[in-house]
MIBA-320717 format. One record per residue (C-alpha): residue number from 1; residue in one letter; x, y, z. Coordinates in Angstrom, 2 decimals, m for minus. Example, Ala and Ser with C-alpha at 12.3 -4.5 7.8 and 13.67 -1.06 7.14 Angstrom:
REM MIBA-320717
<node pos="1" code="A" xx="12.30" yy="m4.50" zz="7.80"/>
<node pos="2" code="S" xx="13.67" yy="m1.06" zz="7.14"/>
***
This chain:
REM MIBA-320717
<node pos="1" code="M" xx="m12.65" yy="m32.28" zz="24.59"/>
<node pos="2" code="T" xx="m12.29" yy="m35.99" zz="25.03"/>
<node pos="3" code="G" xx="m10.33" yy="m35.71" zz="28.27"/>
<node pos="4" code="R" xx="m7.28" yy="m37.24" zz="26.59"/>
<node pos="5" code="R" xx="m4.10" yy="m36.28" zz="28.36"/>
<node pos="6" code="L" xx="m1.45" yy="m34.73" zz="26.09"/>
<node pos="7" code="S" xx="1.94" yy="m36.36" zz="25.99"/>
<node pos="8" code="P" xx="5.05" yy="m34.22" zz="26.54"/>
<node pos="9" code="L" xx="5.79" yy="m34.65" zz="22.82"/>
<node pos="10" code="D" xx="2.32" yy="m33.30" zz="21.89"/>
<node pos="11" code="V" xx="2.85" yy="m30.30" zz="24.15"/>
<node pos="12" code="F" xx="6.29" yy="m29.68" zz="22.63"/>
<node pos="13" code="L" xx="4.96" yy="m29.96" zz="19.06"/>
<node pos="14" code="Q" xx="2.12" yy="m27.54" zz="19.81"/>
<node pos="15" code="L" xx="4.56" yy="m25.11" zz="21.41"/>
<node pos="16" code="E" xx="6.84" yy="m25.36" zz="18.37"/>
<node pos="17" code="S" xx="3.89" yy="m24.71" zz="16.05"/>
<node pos="18" code="D" xx="2.77" yy="m21.70" zz="18.10"/>
<node pos="19" code="M" xx="6.29" yy="m20.23" zz="18.12"/>
<node pos="20" code="R" xx="6.65" yy="m20.71" zz="14.35"/>
<node pos="21" code="H" xx="3.32" yy="m18.99" zz="13.80"/>
<node pos="22" code="T" xx="4.28" yy="m16.08" zz="16.07"/>
<node pos="23" code="A" xx="7.61" yy="m15.64" zz="14.25"/>
<node pos="24" code="Q" xx="5.91" yy="m15.72" zz="10.84"/>
<node pos="25" code="E" xx="3.39" yy="m13.11" zz="11.94"/>
<node pos="26" code="A" xx="6.16" yy="m10.85" zz="13.26"/>
<node pos="27" code="M" xx="8.11" yy="m11.14" zz="10.00"/>
<node pos="28" code="R" xx="4.99" yy="m10.52" zz="7.93"/>
<node pos="29" code="A" xx="4.25" yy="m7.36" zz="9.93"/>
<node pos="30" code="I" xx="7.77" yy="m6.08" zz="9.39"/>
<node pos="31" code="R" xx="7.97" yy="m6.68" zz="5.66"/>
<node pos="32" code="F" xx="4.40" yy="m6.28" zz="4.36"/>
<node pos="33" code="Q" xx="4.26" yy="m3.73" zz="1.59"/>
<node pos="34" code="P" xx="1.64" yy="m3.87" zz="m1.13"/>
<node pos="35" code="C" xx="2.88" yy="m4.58" zz="m4.67"/>
<node pos="36" code="V" xx="2.95" yy="m1.59" zz="m7.04"/>
<node pos="37" code="D" xx="3.05" yy="m1.20" zz="m10.82"/>
<node pos="38" code="M" xx="3.93" yy="2.25" zz="m12.19"/>
<node pos="39" code="Y" xx="3.77" yy="3.31" zz="m15.82"/>
<node pos="40" code="E" xx="3.55" yy="6.46" zz="m17.89"/>
<node pos="41" code="T" xx="1.43" yy="7.51" zz="m20.86"/>
<node pos="42" code="N" xx="1.69" yy="10.77" zz="m22.81"/>
<node pos="43" code="E" xx="m0.71" yy="12.48" zz="m20.39"/>
<node pos="44" code="V" xx="m0.48" yy="10.69" zz="m17.02"/>
<node pos="45" code="L" xx="1.61" yy="8.70" zz="m14.57"/>
<node pos="46" code="V" xx="m0.33" yy="5.68" zz="m13.26"/>
<node pos="47" code="L" xx="0.27" yy="3.65" zz="m10.10"/>
<node pos="48" code="K" xx="m1.60" yy="0.40" zz="m9.61"/>
<node pos="49" code="V" xx="m1.43" yy="m0.95" zz="m6.05"/>
<node pos="50" code="E" xx="m2.55" yy="m4.45" zz="m5.02"/>
<node pos="51" code="L" xx="m4.70" yy="m4.06" zz="m1.87"/>
<node pos="52" code="A" xx="m7.20" yy="m6.92" zz="m1.79"/>
<node pos="53" code="G" xx="m9.48" yy="m6.79" zz="1.23"/>
<node pos="54" code="V" xx="m8.69" yy="m3.19" zz="2.23"/>
<node pos="55" code="R" xx="m11.69" yy="m0.93" zz="2.73"/>
<node pos="56" code="T" xx="m11.51" yy="2.56" zz="1.20"/>
<node pos="57" code="E" xx="m12.14" yy="4.22" zz="4.56"/>
<node pos="58" code="H" xx="m8.88" yy="2.62" zz="5.78"/>
<node pos="59" code="L" xx="m6.76" yy="4.05" zz="2.92"/>
<node pos="60" code="N" xx="m4.64" yy="7.21" zz="3.06"/>
<node pos="61" code="I" xx="m2.74" yy="8.68" zz="0.11"/>
<node pos="62" code="T" xx="m0.39" yy="11.64" zz="0.48"/>
<node pos="63" code="L" xx="1.70" yy="13.42" zz="m2.14"/>
<node pos="64" code="S" xx="4.85" yy="14.96" zz="m0.65"/>
<node pos="65" code="G" xx="5.28" yy="18.73" zz="m0.72"/>
<node pos="66" code="D" xx="8.00" yy="18.46" zz="m3.38"/>
<node pos="67" code="D" xx="5.86" yy="16.12" zz="m5.59"/>
<node pos="68" code="R" xx="8.59" yy="13.45" zz="m5.46"/>
<node pos="69" code="H" xx="7.00" yy="10.78" zz="m3.24"/>
<node pos="70" code="L" xx="3.59" yy="9.21" zz="m2.84"/>
<node pos="71" code="L" xx="2.83" yy="7.67" zz="0.55"/>
<node pos="72" code="I" xx="0.12" yy="5.01" zz="0.67"/>
<node pos="73" code="S" xx="m0.90" yy="3.74" zz="4.09"/>
<node pos="74" code="G" xx="m3.83" yy="1.99" zz="5.64"/>
<node pos="75" code="E" xx="m4.98" yy="m1.15" zz="7.33"/>
<node pos="76" code="R" xx="m6.44" yy="m4.47" zz="6.24"/>
<node pos="77" code="T" xx="m8.75" yy="m5.77" zz="8.96"/>
<node pos="78" code="E" xx="m9.91" yy="m9.31" zz="9.50"/>
<node pos="79" code="P" xx="m13.56" yy="m9.69" zz="10.50"/>
<node pos="80" code="E" xx="m13.88" yy="m10.79" zz="14.12"/>
<node pos="81" code="E" xx="m16.39" yy="m13.51" zz="13.22"/>
<node pos="82" code="E" xx="m13.73" yy="m15.19" zz="11.06"/>
<node pos="83" code="R" xx="m11.26" yy="m15.32" zz="13.97"/>
<node pos="84" code="Q" xx="m13.41" yy="m16.06" zz="16.99"/>
<node pos="85" code="D" xx="m14.16" yy="m19.75" zz="16.40"/>
<node pos="86" code="R" xx="m10.68" yy="m20.86" zz="15.30"/>
<node pos="87" code="T" xx="m9.24" yy="m23.72" zz="17.27"/>
<node pos="88" code="R" xx="m6.21" yy="m24.47" zz="15.09"/>
<node pos="89" code="C" xx="m4.56" yy="m22.78" zz="12.13"/>
<node pos="90" code="F" xx="m2.79" yy="m24.81" zz="9.50"/>
<node pos="91" code="Q" xx="m1.64" yy="m21.96" zz="7.27"/>
<node pos="92" code="L" xx="m1.88" yy="m18.18" zz="7.65"/>
<node pos="93" code="E" xx="m0.30" yy="m16.17" zz="4.84"/>
<node pos="94" code="V" xx="m2.65" yy="m13.21" zz="4.42"/>
<node pos="95" code="Y" xx="m1.41" yy="m10.20" zz="6.40"/>
<node pos="96" code="Y" xx="m3.93" yy="m8.25" zz="8.44"/>
<node pos="97" code="G" xx="m2.99" yy="m5.00" zz="10.10"/>
<node pos="98" code="P" xx="m1.42" yy="m1.67" zz="9.19"/>
<node pos="99" code="F" xx="0.76" yy="m1.15" zz="6.13"/>
<node pos="100" code="Q" xx="2.69" yy="1.69" zz="4.57"/>
<node pos="101" code="R" xx="4.45" yy="2.10" zz="1.24"/>
<node pos="102" code="E" xx="6.41" yy="5.17" zz="0.15"/>
<node pos="103" code="I" xx="6.82" yy="5.28" zz="m3.61"/>
<node pos="104" code="P" xx="9.41" yy="7.57" zz="m5.21"/>
<node pos="105" code="L" xx="8.05" yy="9.21" zz="m8.35"/>
<node pos="106" code="P" xx="10.25" yy="9.67" zz="m11.45"/>
<node pos="107" code="A" xx="12.24" yy="12.91" zz="m11.09"/>
<node pos="108" code="E" xx="11.75" yy="13.85" zz="m14.75"/>
<node pos="109" code="V" xx="7.94" yy="13.69" zz="m14.55"/>
<node pos="110" code="R" xx="6.25" yy="16.88" zz="m13.32"/>
<node pos="111" code="I" xx="2.88" yy="16.32" zz="m11.63"/>
<node pos="112" code="D" xx="m0.17" yy="18.60" zz="m11.70"/>
<node pos="113" code="R" xx="m1.05" yy="18.26" zz="m8.03"/>
<node pos="114" code="D" xx="m4.61" yy="19.51" zz="m8.67"/>
<node pos="115" code="Q" xx="m5.29" yy="16.70" zz="m11.16"/>
<node pos="116" code="I" xx="m4.81" yy="13.50" zz="m9.14"/>
<node pos="117" code="R" xx="m7.45" yy="10.76" zz="m9.10"/>
<node pos="118" code="A" xx="m7.62" yy="7.57" zz="m7.04"/>
<node pos="119" code="V" xx="m10.05" yy="4.71" zz="m7.73"/>
<node pos="120" code="Y" xx="m10.30" yy="1.45" zz="m5.77"/>
<node pos="121" code="R" xx="m11.91" yy="m1.49" zz="m7.56"/>
<node pos="122" code="D" xx="m11.55" yy="m5.27" zz="m7.53"/>
<node pos="123" code="G" xx="m8.75" yy="m5.21" zz="m4.95"/>
<node pos="124" code="F" xx="m6.61" yy="m2.68" zz="m6.82"/>
<node pos="125" code="L" xx="m6.04" yy="0.98" zz="m6.05"/>
<node pos="126" code="Q" xx="m5.29" yy="2.95" zz="m9.22"/>
<node pos="127" code="I" xx="m3.83" yy="6.42" zz="m8.79"/>
<node pos="128" code="T" xx="m3.66" yy="8.62" zz="m11.87"/>
<node pos="129" code="L" xx="m1.39" yy="11.67" zz="m11.69"/>
<node pos="130" code="R" xx="m1.83" yy="14.09" zz="m14.58"/>
<node pos="131" code="K" xx="1.46" yy="15.37" zz="m15.95"/>
<node pos="132" code="R" xx="2.11" yy="19.04" zz="m16.58"/>
<node pos="133" code="E" xx="4.22" yy="20.75" zz="m19.21"/>
<node pos="134" code="P" xx="7.87" yy="21.30" zz="m18.37"/>
<node pos="135" code="A" xx="8.58" yy="24.90" zz="m17.36"/>
<node pos="136" code="G" xx="10.79" yy="25.56" zz="m20.41"/>
<node pos="137" code="G" xx="8.37" yy="24.06" zz="m22.93"/>
<node pos="138" code="R" xx="7.65" yy="27.13" zz="m25.15"/>
<node pos="139" code="A" xx="9.39" yy="30.40" zz="m25.78"/>
<node pos="140" code="R" xx="7.71" yy="33.41" zz="m24.22"/>
<node pos="141" code="V" xx="8.06" yy="37.02" zz="m25.32"/>
<node pos="142" code="I" xx="8.36" yy="39.37" zz="m22.36"/>
<node pos="143" code="E" xx="7.21" yy="42.97" zz="m22.68"/>
<node pos="144" code="V" xx="9.49" yy="45.70" zz="m21.34"/>
<node pos="145" code="D" xx="7.86" yy="48.57" zz="m19.46"/>
<node pos="146" code="G" xx="9.57" yy="51.95" zz="m19.32"/>
<node pos="147" code="D" xx="10.06" yy="55.31" zz="m21.07"/>
<node pos="148" code="S" xx="9.10" yy="55.49" zz="m24.71"/>
***
């Protein structure tokens, strides 16, 4: 430091900047949810989730017991070496920390819970849920046991 004494205005401006940054971080933590695309093909339901910078070991994916919701949670961590030498921040818009997103699945699509695949590549998590035939898809002849 140069030993320059800060004026009361400089102190006030720095305090205002720090408070604005703290408020932005709090709001970002409250509202951060990764963006999701969902589409269907004849065979599968696909979810594409934007998760740049998240490591696979920090990702959790859970299908609800009724097959109606997919919960994606995890954490994006910022390397300590990137933070340790900062003296001032001019703009911070990338959220680091935990996140969670619960995604309702279309009620009319039946999922084969044993045929789910998740792949993370180039900052996107792609979850492929294989569809199964509706229960009433084909007629079935039922044999009757009894006296002949």
